[in-house]
Backbone bond lengths (Angstrom), bond angles and torsions (degrees), N, CA, C in turn:
res aa  C-N    CA-C-N  psi(-1)  N-CA   C-N-CA  omega(-1)  CA-C   N-CA-C  phi
1 M - - - 1.456 - - 1.512 107.90 -
2 T 1.279 115.10 123.52 1.563 120.62 -175.96 1.428 105.77 -108.47
3 T 1.310 117.01 130.79 1.484 117.34 172.25 1.485 109.72 -104.77
4 E 1.233 118.11 131.37 1.449 124.83 179.20 1.466 112.22 -108.49
5 I 1.340 116.18 133.81 1.466 122.59 -179.04 1.543 103.58 -87.66
6 P 1.324 113.47 134.59 1.479 115.33 174.65 1.467 114.48 -56.12
7 T 1.234 122.80 154.65 1.458 126.37 179.99 1.472 113.28 -57.77
8 D 1.351 118.99 -44.94 1.445 116.64 -179.63 1.517 112.35 -61.03
9 Q 1.322 117.43 -39.76 1.484 117.42 176.87 1.524 112.20 -63.72
10 Q 1.331 117.35 -38.80 1.490 117.47 174.07 1.443 114.33 -61.41
11 N 1.306 117.95 -41.25 1.492 122.52 178.85 1.473 109.69 -65.57
12 S 1.289 120.57 -38.01 1.479 126.52 -177.81 1.563 105.32 -65.08
13 R 1.338 116.49 -52.55 1.465 119.64 -179.99 1.499 111.96 -58.47
14 L 1.311 117.42 -41.56 1.456 123.81 179.81 1.518 110.72 -60.62
15 R 1.372 114.54 -43.33 1.424 121.23 -177.95 1.604 109.04 -65.68
16 E 1.362 117.17 -42.42 1.385 122.56 179.44 1.517 110.16 -64.09
17 T 1.290 114.03 -42.01 1.497 114.88 177.16 1.520 115.46 -65.26
18 L 1.339 115.31 -37.77 1.466 120.88 177.10 1.542 110.41 -69.51
19 D 1.266 117.10 -42.27 1.468 119.98 174.25 1.482 113.64 -58.13
20 H 1.396 113.21 -46.02 1.477 115.30 177.75 1.483 114.50 -65.39
21 G 1.303 118.94 -34.38 1.517 125.56 173.41 1.445 112.78 -66.18
22 R 1.387 117.96 -37.67 1.513 118.27 175.10 1.462 111.96 -69.21
23 E 1.293 117.00 -40.11 1.465 119.68 -178.11 1.546 108.47 -66.75
24 T 1.301 118.39 -45.44 1.427 120.72 179.21 1.622 114.46 -60.15
25 A 1.411 109.45 -40.62 1.515 114.72 175.83 1.522 109.04 -65.46
26 S 1.335 118.22 -44.28 1.475 119.93 178.04 1.490 112.33 -57.26
27 H 1.385 120.77 -45.05 1.459 120.34 -179.14 1.540 104.57 -66.59
28 A 1.215 120.45 -40.94 1.505 118.48 -172.94 1.526 106.11 -65.85
29 Y 1.364 119.50 -42.70 1.417 121.25 176.83 1.570 114.47 -57.34
30 H 1.324 113.26 -48.65 1.510 119.15 179.15 1.548 109.76 -61.49
31 D 1.322 117.07 -44.58 1.433 119.70 178.66 1.547 113.80 -61.26
32 A 1.346 115.36 -39.57 1.390 120.78 179.06 1.533 112.23 -67.95
33 K 1.333 113.03 -40.09 1.444 119.51 177.88 1.542 110.71 -63.02
34 D 1.346 115.41 -45.11 1.464 117.32 -179.01 1.513 111.39 -63.86
35 K 1.361 112.90 -44.34 1.538 117.53 177.07 1.523 113.30 -59.84
36 A 1.238 115.94 -40.20 1.520 119.81 176.01 1.522 112.54 -61.29
37 G 1.375 114.68 -40.59 1.449 120.07 178.17 1.557 109.98 -67.60
38 E 1.325 116.38 -36.09 1.521 115.41 178.18 1.456 109.41 -68.54
39 I 1.388 118.24 -42.90 1.435 121.02 -179.92 1.545 109.76 -61.97
40 A 1.274 118.24 -43.78 1.491 116.14 179.27 1.520 112.25 -62.72
41 Q 1.318 116.70 -41.02 1.523 116.08 177.75 1.610 110.51 -66.07
42 K 1.335 118.14 -37.86 1.365 119.75 179.43 1.521 110.57 -64.99
43 T 1.358 119.47 -42.37 1.398 122.96 179.39 1.571 111.68 -63.54
44 A 1.331 114.80 -42.97 1.470 120.26 173.36 1.528 116.15 -55.96
45 R 1.390 113.88 -43.16 1.476 118.51 173.86 1.515 111.48 -64.02
46 T 1.262 115.51 -42.68 1.516 117.67 -178.55 1.540 110.16 -62.50
47 I 1.337 116.10 -43.43 1.447 121.33 -179.49 1.517 109.67 -62.70
48 E 1.375 117.82 -44.04 1.437 120.09 -179.62 1.504 113.29 -68.95
49 G 1.387 116.28 -29.33 1.359 123.45 -177.02 1.592 112.27 -81.18
50 N 1.291 115.65 -29.46 1.506 118.39 -179.55 1.541 109.63 -145.76
51 P 1.290 117.74 68.92 1.538 119.76 179.79 1.520 110.02 -64.11
52 L 1.311 121.69 -35.52 1.439 120.54 -179.11 1.526 110.22 -68.55
53 G 1.293 120.85 -37.48 1.352 118.70 177.16 1.580 116.26 -69.03
54 I 1.353 114.21 -33.05 1.395 117.91 172.93 1.454 112.77 -67.17
55 L 1.396 118.61 -39.65 1.455 121.22 176.75 1.597 109.64 -60.71
56 V 1.292 116.69 -47.83 1.457 120.96 -178.33 1.554 108.81 -60.24
57 G 1.318 114.89 -47.03 1.496 120.95 178.34 1.617 110.28 -55.52
58 G 1.333 110.30 -44.54 1.476 113.30 -177.29 1.542 110.95 -68.62
59 L 1.294 114.73 -38.76 1.450 117.51 175.81 1.541 112.27 -60.21
60 A 1.340 114.88 -41.89 1.470 117.58 -179.07 1.419 111.59 -67.79
61 V 1.336 120.17 -40.77 1.516 120.65 176.52 1.460 107.84 -66.85
62 G 1.278 124.75 -38.21 1.460 123.75 176.89 1.579 111.02 -64.51
63 A 1.258 115.87 -40.63 1.463 115.76 177.84 1.415 114.52 -65.96
64 L 1.351 116.40 -41.75 1.497 120.76 176.33 1.489 111.91 -59.63
65 A 1.387 113.28 -47.49 1.523 115.68 178.59 1.489 111.04 -61.17
66 G 1.319 118.45 -38.14 1.533 120.13 -179.27 1.490 109.10 -66.90
67 A 1.322 117.22 -37.17 1.479 120.20 178.86 1.487 115.42 -68.10
68 L 1.327 115.07 -32.57 1.433 121.35 -177.36 1.501 113.71 -85.23
69 I 1.269 116.94 -29.30 1.501 120.94 -176.96 1.563 108.52 -83.58
70 P 1.283 120.72 119.43 1.482 119.23 -177.04 1.474 112.21 -69.96
71 R 1.366 113.76 149.84 1.503 117.66 -178.35 1.462 106.69 -94.65
72 S 1.306 114.48 147.15 1.467 121.78 175.16 1.509 108.69 -84.36
73 P 1.301 115.20 161.32 1.471 117.27 179.78 1.504 114.34 -60.04
74 R 1.405 114.05 -37.71 1.444 120.66 174.93 1.490 113.21 -60.19
75 E 1.350 118.03 -40.64 1.455 123.47 -179.66 1.567 105.95 -63.99
76 K 1.392 118.37 -45.79 1.443 119.78 -174.88 1.500 106.50 -62.24
77 Q 1.394 118.35 -39.90 1.413 118.59 -175.46 1.588 113.21 -68.88
78 L 1.308 115.81 -35.00 1.404 119.95 179.24 1.509 113.34 -80.39
79 L 1.317 118.34 -35.92 1.450 120.23 -173.56 1.528 113.52 -95.32
80 A 1.286 122.57 -11.72 1.492 122.50 -179.97 1.493 113.52 -59.59
81 P 1.318 117.76 -45.38 1.535 115.41 176.04 1.475 114.11 -68.20
82 I 1.299 116.08 -34.89 1.471 116.30 177.76 1.523 109.60 -67.39
83 G 1.390 119.81 -39.12 1.468 123.76 179.82 1.543 110.84 -61.82
84 K 1.351 113.69 -40.04 1.548 116.94 -177.09 1.510 107.58 -72.35
85 K 1.372 119.40 -37.28 1.457 118.69 178.85 1.537 112.55 -68.00
86 L 1.325 113.03 -40.60 1.482 116.88 176.22 1.476 114.62 -64.41
87 G 1.345 115.73 -42.59 1.510 118.39 176.09 1.530 111.42 -58.49
88 E 1.299 115.73 -45.84 1.517 119.49 179.28 1.473 108.14 -61.49
89 T 1.293 120.50 -47.39 1.488 123.72 -178.72 1.471 109.12 -58.86
90 I 1.309 122.25 -43.42 1.423 128.19 178.68 1.460 109.81 -62.26
91 R 1.369 120.52 -47.61 1.420 126.47 179.64 1.556 106.86 -59.84
92 Q 1.246 120.47 -48.43 1.499 123.16 -179.07 1.518 108.94 -63.88
93 A 1.279 121.57 -42.37 1.459 122.05 178.05 1.514 111.35 -64.87
94 T 1.330 119.97 -43.85 1.405 120.86 179.17 1.512 111.01 -65.48
95 Q 1.324 119.76 -39.32 1.480 122.48 175.72 1.562 109.29 -58.75
96 A 1.397 116.98 -50.33 1.456 120.68 -177.63 1.542 111.64 -61.53
97 A 1.323 116.34 -37.65 1.511 118.74 178.34 1.550 108.88 -69.39
98 R 1.255 120.48 -39.75 1.459 120.70 177.59 1.476 111.01 -62.43
99 E 1.316 116.49 -49.25 1.499 121.08 179.65 1.544 110.60 -58.97
100 T 1.303 116.29 -46.28 1.394 120.95 179.85 1.654 111.09 -61.88
101 G 1.212 112.37 -44.89 1.470 118.12 -177.84 1.528 108.81 -66.81
102 L 1.279 123.21 -39.88 1.448 124.08 177.07 1.520 110.36 -67.70
103 R 1.303 116.17 -39.13 1.480 118.89 178.31 1.579 110.38 -65.26
104 E 1.256 116.52 -45.63 1.481 119.51 173.53 1.454 117.85 -56.06
105 L 1.378 114.13 -41.81 1.446 120.53 174.81 1.549 113.62 -61.58
106 E 1.339 110.92 -44.10 1.466 117.92 179.44 1.579 110.15 -60.70
107 E 1.386 115.42 -47.33 1.467 121.90 177.65 1.504 110.45 -58.13
108 A 1.319 119.77 -31.12 1.447 120.91 -179.94 1.477 111.92 -83.72
109 G 1.365 117.20 -5.74 1.407 119.24 -178.12 1.536 112.55 89.73
110 L 1.215 121.52 14.13 1.389 126.05 -177.45 1.527 113.99 -102.29
111 T 1.333 114.66 59.39 1.417 119.08 177.87 1.570 108.97 -93.11
112 K 1.394 115.26 171.95 1.431 114.00 -178.12 1.526 114.42 -61.12
113 D 1.358 115.24 -38.62 1.422 120.71 -179.64 1.594 110.84 -65.89
114 A 1.332 112.83 -41.97 1.476 115.82 -179.40 1.473 112.00 -67.19
115 A 1.332 114.83 -33.44 1.480 117.98 -179.83 1.480 109.64 -73.62
116 K 1.324 121.88 -35.61 1.454 124.85 172.72 1.511 109.87 -64.52
117 D 1.256 119.86 -43.11 1.510 122.78 174.21 1.484 113.39 -56.79
118 R 1.335 112.60 -49.81 1.494 119.38 -178.39 1.588 108.19 -61.64
119 A 1.282 115.77 -45.83 1.464 119.02 179.91 1.584 112.37 -59.45
120 K 1.326 111.25 -46.27 1.498 115.80 176.92 1.514 112.03 -61.30
121 S 1.298 117.39 -40.84 1.529 121.50 -177.50 1.504 108.18 -67.49
122 L 1.372 116.01 -42.25 1.489 121.61 175.13 1.537 113.61 -57.35
123 F 1.405 113.32 -45.32 1.414 117.29 176.22 1.525 114.49 -64.74
124 D 1.271 115.55 -39.28 1.467 119.25 -178.27 1.575 106.45 -66.34
125 D 1.362 118.31 -37.98 1.493 123.80 178.53 1.528 109.39 -61.86
126 V 1.354 115.97 -45.44 1.459 122.66 -178.94 1.559 107.83 -62.66
127 V 1.331 118.41 -48.23 1.410 119.65 -178.46 1.558 108.19 -64.15
128 K 1.241 120.96 -38.93 1.470 124.10 179.89 1.548 109.76 -61.89
129 A 1.268 113.42 -46.21 1.483 119.44 -174.27 1.584 106.81 -68.20
130 A 1.339 117.93 -38.83 1.474 120.39 179.57 1.465 107.60 -66.80
131 S 1.345 120.92 -42.26 1.440 124.33 -179.59 1.596 109.03 -59.72
132 N 1.378 113.53 -49.19 1.462 118.44 -179.16 1.490 110.88 -59.67
133 A 1.338 116.67 -42.88 1.527 120.72 -179.08 1.586 108.21 -64.66
134 G 1.277 117.33 -39.41 1.512 121.73 179.54 1.546 106.10 -64.80
135 S 1.260 121.08 -45.02 1.478 124.48 -177.89 1.523 107.87 -63.00
136 A 1.347 115.40 -45.85 1.438 120.46 -178.51 1.571 110.86 -60.35
137 A 1.317 110.56 -41.38 1.522 116.12 -179.08 1.534 111.41 -65.90
138 A 1.365 114.10 -40.01 1.407 119.31 178.03 1.520 113.19 -65.73
139 K 1.351 117.01 -43.20 1.439 122.86 177.58 1.560 108.61 -59.48
140 A 1.371 117.06 -48.89 1.393 120.25 -178.83 1.549 112.82 -59.79
141 A 1.264 118.37 -40.31 1.481 123.12 -179.37 1.515 108.89 -67.75
142 A 1.417 117.46 -38.95 1.448 118.10 179.24 1.480 112.18 -70.79
143 N 1.356 121.55 -34.08 1.432 122.46 -179.97 1.606 108.38 -72.33
144 K 1.293 119.58 -31.11 1.410 125.22 -178.96 1.502 110.54 -66.13
145 S 1.378 111.36 -42.25 1.447 112.13 -174.03 1.556 110.37 -88.27
146 A 1.336 121.52 -8.39 1.393 123.51 172.95 1.494 117.71 -78.32
């Protein structure tokens, strides 16, 4: 025995199902839009709060991508001279920065020998302070028991 639903009832159920589907899709769309806006704002705040970290992260991702993507022979041919020149420039810049930094430290009196002397002096001062504190504690204990 087969029961058939009249056509009007089928149309009504189909409309209800379609309306429900549209409503669900609309809510999902608005929720996704709101979430995307929140993520965009959070990302902007993060970038404003830590631009150097974002730069370093971007460079790391770029370097990783560059390392994983194979180079074509044409790229090697075109980029090899640029890479050599860039490498030499970086080496020279690093050397200049190192020399300038060492010179600045020396001018400020922060040489290896000066640092050793300062550390020794600081250690001597700490030992002297500890010794004086111990003597004071011993005197205080002796005076209390007398």
